Residue frames relative to the residue before (quaternion, step in Angstrom):
aa qw qx qy qz dx dy dz
X 1.0000 0.0000 0.0000 0.0000 0.00 0.00 0.00
X 0.6464 0.5219 -0.3098 0.4623 3.57 1.00 -0.84
X 0.6331 0.5336 -0.3326 0.4516 3.59 1.01 -0.77
X 0.6516 0.4999 -0.3161 0.4749 3.58 0.97 -0.79
X 0.6201 0.5518 -0.3265 0.4521 3.57 1.00 -0.86
X 0.6829 0.4719 -0.2793 0.4827 3.58 0.91 -0.93
X 0.6467 0.5356 -0.3195 0.4392 3.59 0.95 -0.87
X 0.7190 0.4218 -0.2404 0.4973 3.58 1.11 -0.67
X 0.6573 -0.5525 0.3070 0.4105 3.57 1.20 0.30
X 0.4071 -0.7479 0.4534 0.2635 3.57 1.26 0.10
X 0.8441 -0.1749 0.1442 0.4860 3.52 -1.01 -0.83
X 0.5642 0.6125 -0.3859 0.3970 3.58 1.26 -0.13
X 0.6234 0.5404 -0.3367 0.4539 3.57 1.24 -0.27
X 0.3523 -0.7429 0.5349 0.1944 3.57 -0.82 1.04
X 0.4847 0.6214 -0.4727 0.3943 3.57 0.34 1.24
X 0.4492 -0.6919 0.4984 0.2667 3.54 -0.80 1.04
X 0.6235 0.5523 -0.3399 0.4367 3.58 1.04 -0.80
X 0.6923 0.4732 -0.2832 0.4654 3.55 0.87 -0.97
X 0.6582 0.5044 -0.3216 0.4571 3.58 0.92 -0.82
X 0.5907 0.5812 -0.3641 0.4252 3.57 1.16 -0.58
X 0.5695 0.6018 -0.3804 0.4108 3.58 1.17 -0.51
X 0.6932 0.4913 -0.2716 0.4520 3.54 1.11 -0.68
X 0.5224 0.6341 -0.4197 0.3857 3.59 1.23 -0.03
X 0.6835 -0.5193 0.3357 0.3879 3.54 -1.27 0.23
X 0.6308 0.5679 -0.3479 0.3982 3.59 1.03 -0.67
X 0.3351 -0.7471 0.5432 0.1855 3.56 -0.98 0.87
X 0.3199 -0.7360 0.5698 0.1771 3.54 -1.03 0.89
X 0.5597 -0.5895 0.4531 0.3659 3.55 -1.23 0.39
X 0.6555 -0.4889 0.3879 0.4252 3.56 -1.29 0.33
X 0.6457 0.5331 -0.3225 0.4415 3.58 0.95 -0.86
X 0.6565 0.4984 -0.3096 0.4742 3.59 0.96 -0.84
X 0.6493 0.5165 -0.3211 0.4567 3.57 0.92 -0.86
X 0.6893 0.4911 -0.2850 0.4500 3.57 0.94 -0.92
X 0.7744 0.3949 -0.2069 0.4490 3.56 0.62 -1.14
X 0.7500 0.4172 -0.2223 0.4626 3.59 0.94 -0.86
X 0.7998 0.2840 -0.1366 0.5109 3.59 1.14 -0.48
X 0.7772 0.3527 -0.2434 0.4608 3.62 0.30 -1.13
X 0.6904 0.4481 -0.2863 0.4904 3.61 0.91 -0.85
X 0.6633 0.5283 -0.3016 0.4359 3.57 0.91 -0.94
X 0.7773 0.3210 -0.1635 0.5159 3.57 0.95 -0.90
X 0.4789 -0.7265 0.3953 0.2942 3.58 1.29 0.44
X 0.3077 0.7098 -0.5535 0.3083 3.55 0.91 0.99
X 0.1369 -0.8757 0.4561 0.0802 3.53 0.62 1.24
X 0.6536 0.5179 -0.3330 0.4402 3.59 0.91 -0.83
X 0.6759 0.4791 -0.2942 0.4765 3.57 0.97 -0.79
X 0.5408 0.5741 -0.4008 0.4661 3.58 1.20 -0.41
X 0.6614 0.5022 -0.3042 0.4667 3.58 0.94 -0.89
X 0.6350 0.5321 -0.3280 0.4539 3.57 1.01 -0.81
X 0.6538 0.4995 -0.3175 0.4714 3.58 0.96 -0.83
X 0.6429 0.5119 -0.3329 0.4624 3.60 0.93 -0.82
X 0.6179 0.5458 -0.3325 0.4579 3.56 1.09 -0.73
X 0.7020 0.4679 -0.2715 0.4632 3.58 0.84 -0.98
X 0.7042 0.4447 -0.2601 0.4886 3.57 1.16 -0.59
X 0.3530 -0.7436 0.4870 0.2921 3.59 1.33 -0.10
X 0.3714 0.7374 -0.4699 0.3123 3.55 1.06 0.86
X 0.0783 -0.8339 0.5463 -0.0084 3.56 -0.15 1.30
X 0.1462 0.7749 -0.5880 0.1798 3.55 0.31 1.35
X 0.3295 -0.7992 0.4679 0.1838 3.58 -0.07 1.32
X 0.6684 0.5083 -0.3094 0.4462 3.59 0.88 -0.90
X 0.6728 0.4872 -0.2983 0.4700 3.57 0.94 -0.84
X 0.6385 0.5188 -0.3211 0.4692 3.58 0.97 -0.83
X 0.6412 0.5176 -0.3173 0.4693 3.58 0.99 -0.82
X 0.6437 0.5170 -0.3179 0.4662 3.59 0.95 -0.86
X 0.6617 0.5179 -0.3137 0.4422 3.58 0.90 -0.90
X 0.6861 0.4655 -0.2945 0.4752 3.60 0.89 -0.87
X 0.6179 0.5240 -0.3471 0.4725 3.59 1.02 -0.70
X 0.6454 0.5172 -0.3150 0.4656 3.59 1.01 -0.79
X 0.6369 0.5183 -0.3238 0.4699 3.59 1.01 -0.80
X 0.6649 0.5126 -0.3089 0.4469 3.57 0.85 -0.97
X 0.7151 0.4570 -0.2734 0.4528 3.57 0.73 -1.04
X 0.6075 0.5662 -0.3553 0.4291 3.60 1.07 -0.68
X 0.7242 0.4458 -0.2457 0.4653 3.60 1.05 -0.71
X 0.6143 0.5610 -0.3476 0.4325 3.60 1.27 -0.10
X 0.3060 -0.7233 0.5814 0.2127 3.60 -1.10 0.65
X 0.6423 -0.4909 0.4086 0.4237 3.55 -1.31 0.10
X 0.4232 -0.6989 0.5218 0.2453 3.55 -1.23 0.55
X 0.4679 -0.6651 0.5090 0.2821 3.54 -1.23 0.56
X 0.7084 0.4397 -0.2587 0.4877 3.58 1.11 -0.63
X 0.5903 -0.5821 0.4289 0.3588 3.54 -1.17 0.59
X 0.6424 0.5282 -0.3231 0.4517 3.58 1.01 -0.81
X 0.6798 0.4947 -0.2948 0.4541 3.57 0.87 -0.95
X 0.6717 0.4994 -0.2994 0.4580 3.56 0.94 -0.89
X 0.6330 0.5264 -0.3325 0.4601 3.59 1.00 -0.80
X 0.6485 0.5176 -0.3235 0.4548 3.58 0.99 -0.81
X 0.6857 0.4925 -0.2924 0.4492 3.58 0.86 -0.95
X 0.6914 0.4650 -0.2896 0.4711 3.57 0.86 -0.90
X 0.6095 0.5410 -0.3489 0.4627 3.57 1.12 -0.61
X 0.6299 0.5235 -0.3242 0.4734 3.56 1.06 -0.78
X 0.6575 0.5187 -0.3179 0.4444 3.58 0.85 -0.97
X 0.6642 0.4969 -0.3053 0.4677 3.58 0.96 -0.85
X 0.6742 0.4921 -0.2981 0.4631 3.59 0.91 -0.90
X 0.7031 0.4615 -0.2614 0.4737 3.58 1.02 -0.79
X 0.3785 -0.7358 0.4815 0.2891 3.59 1.18 -0.47
X 0.5613 0.5694 -0.3990 0.4488 3.58 1.07 0.78
X 0.6441 -0.4959 0.4015 0.4219 3.57 -1.32 0.17
X 0.5752 -0.6167 0.4240 0.3301 3.56 -1.20 0.57
X 0.7807 -0.3179 0.2338 0.4845 3.59 -1.30 -0.11
X 0.1593 -0.8433 0.5128 0.0210 3.55 -0.86 1.00
X 0.6102 0.5696 -0.3573 0.4189 3.61 1.22 0.00
X 0.5052 -0.5956 0.5172 0.3501 3.56 -1.28 0.37
X 0.6063 0.5324 -0.4195 0.4159 3.56 -1.25 0.24
X 0.4595 -0.6687 0.5047 0.2950 3.55 -1.27 -0.30
X 0.6147 -0.5684 0.4178 0.3529 3.53 -1.18 0.68
X 0.6468 0.5572 -0.3177 0.4126 3.56 1.04 -0.80
X 0.6087 0.4783 -0.3542 0.5247 3.59 1.25 -0.28
X 0.1157 -0.8865 0.4443 0.0584 3.51 0.66 1.20
X 0.6347 0.5730 -0.3548 0.3781 3.55 0.89 -0.86
X 0.6225 0.5668 -0.3457 0.4143 3.60 1.03 -0.76
X 0.7520 0.3730 -0.2369 0.4891 3.60 0.68 -1.01
X 0.5884 0.5593 -0.3782 0.4450 3.59 1.12 -0.51
X 0.6396 0.5160 -0.3230 0.4694 3.59 1.00 -0.79
X 0.6425 0.5208 -0.3277 0.4567 3.59 0.98 -0.83
X 0.6957 0.4694 -0.2808 0.4656 3.56 0.86 -0.95
X 0.5996 0.5557 -0.3604 0.4492 3.59 1.07 -0.69
X 0.6576 0.5040 -0.3104 0.4661 3.57 0.96 -0.83
X 0.6219 0.5274 -0.3421 0.4670 3.60 1.06 -0.70
X 0.6544 0.5142 -0.3131 0.4575 3.58 0.91 -0.92
X 0.6847 0.4878 -0.2876 0.4588 3.55 0.86 -0.98
X 0.6620 0.5273 -0.3115 0.4320 3.59 0.90 -0.91
X 0.7024 0.4319 -0.2676 0.4985 3.57 0.85 -0.97
X 0.6589 0.5467 -0.3139 0.4104 3.57 0.91 -0.92
X 0.6372 0.5373 -0.3366 0.4381 3.57 0.92 -0.86
X 0.6794 0.4786 -0.2885 0.4755 3.56 0.99 -0.82
X 0.6614 0.5264 -0.3032 0.4399 3.55 0.98 -0.87
X 0.7234 0.4551 -0.2667 0.4455 3.58 0.77 -1.00
X 0.5790 0.5610 -0.3815 0.4522 3.58 1.17 -0.41
X 0.7374 0.3829 -0.2199 0.5112 3.59 1.11 -0.66
X 0.3970 -0.7432 0.4509 0.2945 3.58 1.36 -0.05
X 0.4579 0.6518 -0.4661 0.3850 3.58 1.06 0.79
X 0.0277 -0.8769 0.4798 0.0016 3.54 0.73 1.12
X 0.5568 0.6443 -0.3959 0.3437 3.57 1.14 -0.50
X 0.6718 0.4591 -0.3214 0.4843 3.63 1.12 -0.39
X 0.6948 0.3729 -0.2616 0.5567 3.59 1.31 0.11
X 0.0353 -0.8576 0.5131 -0.0055 3.61 0.48 1.23
X 0.3198 -0.8051 0.4704 0.1684 3.55 -0.05 1.34
X 0.6644 0.5053 -0.3220 0.4467 3.61 0.87 -0.90
X 0.6552 0.5091 -0.3144 0.4612 3.59 0.88 -0.88
X 0.6981 0.4847 -0.2838 0.4440 3.58 0.77 -1.03
X 0.6810 0.4784 -0.3056 0.4625 3.58 0.84 -0.89
X 0.6521 0.5225 -0.3195 0.4469 3.59 0.93 -0.85
X 0.7108 0.4636 -0.2812 0.4481 3.59 0.68 -1.07
X 0.7108 0.4642 -0.2725 0.4527 3.59 0.85 -0.94
X 0.6345 0.5051 -0.3404 0.4758 3.61 1.04 -0.62
X 0.6307 0.5249 -0.3451 0.4558 3.60 1.02 -0.70
X 0.6471 0.5046 -0.3157 0.4763 3.57 0.98 -0.84
X 0.6599 0.5035 -0.3055 0.4666 3.58 0.99 -0.84
X 0.6210 0.5379 -0.3375 0.4595 3.58 1.06 -0.69
X 0.6313 0.5127 -0.3235 0.4838 3.57 1.04 -0.76
X 0.6294 0.5280 -0.3313 0.4639 3.58 0.99 -0.81
X 0.6603 0.5104 -0.3164 0.4510 3.61 0.85 -0.93
X 0.6666 0.5042 -0.3023 0.4583 3.57 0.98 -0.85
X 0.7006 0.4703 -0.2846 0.4550 3.60 0.86 -0.90
X 0.7226 0.3802 -0.2392 0.5254 3.61 1.18 -0.47
X 0.4673 -0.7214 0.4055 0.3110 3.57 1.31 0.39
X 0.6341 -0.6022 0.2995 0.3816 3.54 1.05 0.95
X 0.3293 0.7026 -0.5497 0.3094 3.55 1.00 0.82
X 0.8616 -0.0299 -0.0167 0.5065 3.58 -0.92 1.00
X 0.0891 0.8192 -0.5616 0.0747 3.63 0.69 0.98
X 0.1913 -0.7414 0.6298 0.1306 3.55 -1.14 0.68
X 0.0664 -0.8733 0.4827 -0.0078 3.53 0.04 1.33
X 0.7514 0.3492 -0.2486 0.5016 3.61 1.11 0.25
X 0.3914 0.7530 -0.4814 0.2191 3.61 1.14 0.07
X 0.6402 0.5269 -0.3382 0.4450 3.59 1.01 -0.74
X 0.6972 0.4610 -0.2759 0.4747 3.58 0.75 -1.04
X 0.6271 0.5384 -0.3381 0.4500 3.59 1.02 -0.76
X 0.6639 0.4911 -0.3036 0.4753 3.60 0.94 -0.86
X 0.6472 0.5162 -0.3213 0.4599 3.59 0.98 -0.80
X 0.6360 0.5174 -0.3257 0.4708 3.58 1.03 -0.77
X 0.6751 0.4817 -0.2939 0.4751 3.58 0.91 -0.88
X 0.6221 0.5410 -0.3347 0.4563 3.58 1.18 -0.51
X 0.6750 -0.5094 0.2961 0.4442 3.57 1.21 -0.35
X 0.5162 0.6276 -0.4347 0.3882 3.61 1.24 -0.01
X 0.3748 -0.7488 0.4918 0.2389 3.66 -0.59 1.02
X 0.6764 -0.5299 0.3379 0.3841 3.55 -1.23 0.56
X 0.6668 0.5102 -0.3385 0.4247 3.60 0.85 -0.85
X 0.6480 0.4991 -0.3218 0.4770 3.59 1.04 -0.72
X 0.6321 0.5254 -0.3269 0.4664 3.58 1.01 -0.79
X 0.6796 0.5020 -0.2999 0.4430 3.56 0.86 -0.96
X 0.6545 0.4960 -0.3162 0.4751 3.59 0.94 -0.80
X 0.6195 0.5396 -0.3341 0.4620 3.56 1.09 -0.72
X 0.7077 0.4454 -0.2688 0.4781 3.59 0.84 -0.97
X 0.5768 0.5547 -0.3804 0.4636 3.60 1.12 -0.52
X 0.6420 0.5186 -0.3131 0.4700 3.55 1.04 -0.79
X 0.6475 0.5084 -0.3183 0.4701 3.57 1.03 -0.76
X 0.6118 0.5349 -0.3478 0.4676 3.59 1.05 -0.73
X 0.6535 0.5415 -0.3168 0.4235 3.59 0.95 -0.84
X 0.7650 0.3533 -0.1972 0.5011 3.59 1.03 -0.72
X 0.4839 0.7226 -0.4113 0.2731 3.59 1.26 -0.28
X 0.6819 0.5070 -0.3085 0.4276 3.59 1.09 -0.47
X 0.5299 0.6559 -0.3973 0.3620 3.56 1.27 -0.06
X 0.7890 -0.3447 0.1515 0.4855 3.55 0.29 1.37
X 0.3639 0.7083 -0.5195 0.3098 3.59 1.07 0.64
X 0.5521 -0.5658 0.4767 0.3844 3.60 -1.15 0.50
X 0.6326 -0.5636 0.3741 0.3771 3.57 -1.11 0.70
X 0.6612 0.5286 -0.3283 0.4191 3.60 0.91 -0.87
X 0.6566 0.4952 -0.3150 0.4738 3.59 1.10 -0.61
X 0.6174 0.5206 -0.3403 0.4817 3.58 1.04 -0.73
X 0.6735 0.5029 -0.2971 0.4531 3.56 0.88 -0.95
X 0.6255 0.5461 -0.3416 0.4403 3.58 0.98 -0.80
X 0.6566 0.5038 -0.3082 0.4691 3.59 0.92 -0.90
X 0.6877 0.4839 -0.2896 0.4572 3.59 0.88 -0.90
X 0.6087 0.5338 -0.3466 0.4736 3.59 1.07 -0.65
X 0.6976 0.4680 -0.2747 0.4678 3.57 0.86 -0.96
X 0.6017 0.5525 -0.3473 0.4605 3.59 1.05 -0.75
X 0.6849 0.5017 -0.2826 0.4464 3.56 0.88 -0.98
X 0.6805 0.4738 -0.2888 0.4785 3.57 0.89 -0.92
X 0.6252 0.5350 -0.3364 0.4579 3.58 1.04 -0.74
X 0.6369 0.5263 -0.3269 0.4589 3.59 0.96 -0.85
X 0.6611 0.4987 -0.3119 0.4658 3.60 0.90 -0.88
X 0.6623 0.5015 -0.3115 0.4613 3.58 0.93 -0.85
X 0.6537 0.5110 -0.3186 0.4583 3.59 0.97 -0.82
X 0.6279 0.5264 -0.3340 0.4659 3.59 1.00 -0.81
X 0.6763 0.4893 -0.2990 0.4623 3.58 0.83 -0.96
X 0.6379 0.5290 -0.3216 0.4580 3.57 0.98 -0.86
X 0.6736 0.4990 -0.2948 0.4586 3.58 0.91 -0.94
X 0.6676 0.4981 -0.3029 0.4631 3.60 0.93 -0.87
X 0.6777 0.4954 -0.2954 0.4561 3.57 0.96 -0.85
X 0.6389 0.5265 -0.3263 0.4562 3.59 1.09 -0.71
X 0.0719 -0.8357 0.5352 0.0997 3.57 1.06 -0.83
X 0.4068 0.7042 -0.4644 0.3506 3.53 1.06 0.85
X 0.5052 -0.6808 0.4285 0.3125 3.64 -0.71 0.99
X 0.6365 0.5274 -0.3358 0.4516 3.60 1.01 -0.74
X 0.6675 0.4934 -0.2966 0.4722 3.60 0.94 -0.89
X 0.6288 0.5246 -0.3347 0.4662 3.58 1.03 -0.74
X 0.6556 0.5115 -0.3094 0.4613 3.57 0.96 -0.86
X 0.6400 0.5194 -0.3231 0.4649 3.57 0.97 -0.84
X 0.6489 0.5186 -0.3241 0.4527 3.58 0.93 -0.89
X 0.6796 0.4969 -0.2992 0.4491 3.59 0.85 -0.96
X 0.6824 0.4919 -0.2849 0.4595 3.58 1.07 -0.73
X 0.7881 0.3831 -0.1600 0.4544 3.56 0.92 -0.95
X 0.7200 0.3592 -0.2391 0.5434 3.60 1.20 -0.38
X 0.0267 -0.8319 0.5534 -0.0314 3.57 -0.44 1.20
X 0.6337 -0.5197 0.4230 0.3865 3.52 -1.31 0.45
X 0.6324 0.5669 -0.3361 0.4072 3.59 0.99 -0.81
X 0.6324 0.5333 -0.3341 0.4518 3.58 1.02 -0.76
X 0.6684 0.4892 -0.2945 0.4767 3.57 1.01 -0.83
X 0.6209 0.5363 -0.3377 0.4613 3.60 1.01 -0.76
X 0.6212 0.5397 -0.3385 0.4563 3.58 1.00 -0.79
X 0.6557 0.4980 -0.3055 0.4781 3.59 0.99 -0.82
X 0.6120 0.5387 -0.3443 0.4655 3.61 1.03 -0.79
X 0.6853 0.4905 -0.2894 0.4539 3.56 0.84 -0.97
X 0.6313 0.5282 -0.3339 0.4594 3.57 1.03 -0.75
X 0.6478 0.5106 -0.3185 0.4672 3.58 1.01 -0.78
X 0.6320 0.5352 -0.3315 0.4519 3.59 1.02 -0.76
X 0.6899 0.4877 -0.2758 0.4584 3.58 1.16 -0.58
X 0.5841 0.5792 -0.3711 0.4309 3.60 1.28 -0.05
X 0.0553 0.7958 -0.5986 0.0731 3.55 -0.79 1.07
X 0.0147 -0.8383 0.5449 -0.0140 3.61 0.46 1.17
X 0.4676 -0.6848 0.4918 0.2654 3.54 -1.24 0.50
X 0.6560 0.5395 -0.3193 0.4203 3.58 1.05 -0.73
X 0.5574 -0.6292 0.4235 0.3376 3.62 -0.95 0.85
X 0.6526 0.5260 -0.3243 0.4385 3.59 0.92 -0.86
X 0.6695 0.4893 -0.2938 0.4754 3.56 1.00 -0.85
X 0.6182 0.5377 -0.3461 0.4570 3.59 1.03 -0.73
X 0.6518 0.5064 -0.3099 0.4719 3.57 0.95 -0.86
X 0.6671 0.5072 -0.3074 0.4508 3.57 1.00 -0.82
X 0.6052 0.5314 -0.3532 0.4761 3.60 1.10 -0.66
X 0.6614 0.5058 -0.3074 0.4607 3.58 0.91 -0.92
X 0.6579 0.5064 -0.3106 0.4628 3.59 0.95 -0.84
X 0.6700 0.5029 -0.3017 0.4552 3.55 0.96 -0.88
X 0.6037 0.5425 -0.3542 0.4646 3.60 1.05 -0.69
X 0.6670 0.4968 -0.2932 0.4715 3.57 0.92 -0.93
X 0.6631 0.5064 -0.3019 0.4611 3.58 0.95 -0.91
X 0.6551 0.5104 -0.3197 0.4563 3.58 1.00 -0.79
X 0.6093 0.5336 -0.3492 0.4713 3.60 1.06 -0.69
X 0.6590 0.4982 -0.3017 0.4759 3.56 0.96 -0.86
X 0.6523 0.5152 -0.3149 0.4581 3.59 0.94 -0.88
X 0.6393 0.5222 -0.3299 0.4580 3.58 1.02 -0.75
X 0.6358 0.5081 -0.3308 0.4777 3.59 1.00 -0.77
X 0.6477 0.5133 -0.3175 0.4649 3.58 0.99 -0.81
X 0.6485 0.5146 -0.3165 0.4631 3.59 0.99 -0.84
X 0.6228 0.5465 -0.3459 0.4403 3.59 1.01 -0.78
X 0.6121 0.5476 -0.3502 0.4504 3.59 1.06 -0.68
X 0.6733 0.4778 -0.2959 0.4804 3.58 0.98 -0.84
X 0.6170 0.5412 -0.3504 0.4513 3.60 0.99 -0.76
X 0.7260 0.4438 -0.2394 0.4676 3.58 1.09 -0.73
X 0.5216 0.6530 -0.4164 0.3579 3.59 1.25 -0.09
């Protein structure tokens, strides 16, 4: 209750309802959620309340995360980028981009969203309430948006691991992340735009390299066993085959496919070293 009071400005807000939060009487979870966090669009605190109430409402959790994502995005300068963002907002049933700046300045909004993921994730994983932190949904939606950004900026300065990196810092372990991205690779060819398929494959490859390095540096028997169990040759072969099926027209995308193929070959050699340890 105190956190909501502070988030709404405390005694500086000219509202009897808000000032009532600062009184000694405690409100119910339902009152806090419906009358304050939901009403005043405190989406992160909505998730915290659902966590404390053990309320696993998938549709509501999805709406809250979609609202958080769209709130942190700015409008796009390109027609393609703007059409993608507004289409997402309409499909998700949330308000459109609400930040200043431009979508093409990706690092700014990516940093903001990374901090949101880490902040909520740290709290969620400490309480073991993973249902309010849907890894598949978050990785899919954010990678698709990033793929659109890469395409509209002709693959200048791509950031192909910011989503997975933020999820890891939030508390998602490497083996869970890798299995999640392997699943995305498996479905990425189902009529997805090339830029979205490529984005998933770029992130899968960088994630694999990071996991290998992490496992080697830890030199922990448990981590080695987890890697051998959860990272298979078949998953990497599937990614190789998906890359072979990509034939983009744009020069920037062609260069990125070639780079990702090379990186995946290197990651596979690195993984083989760990398999043999």
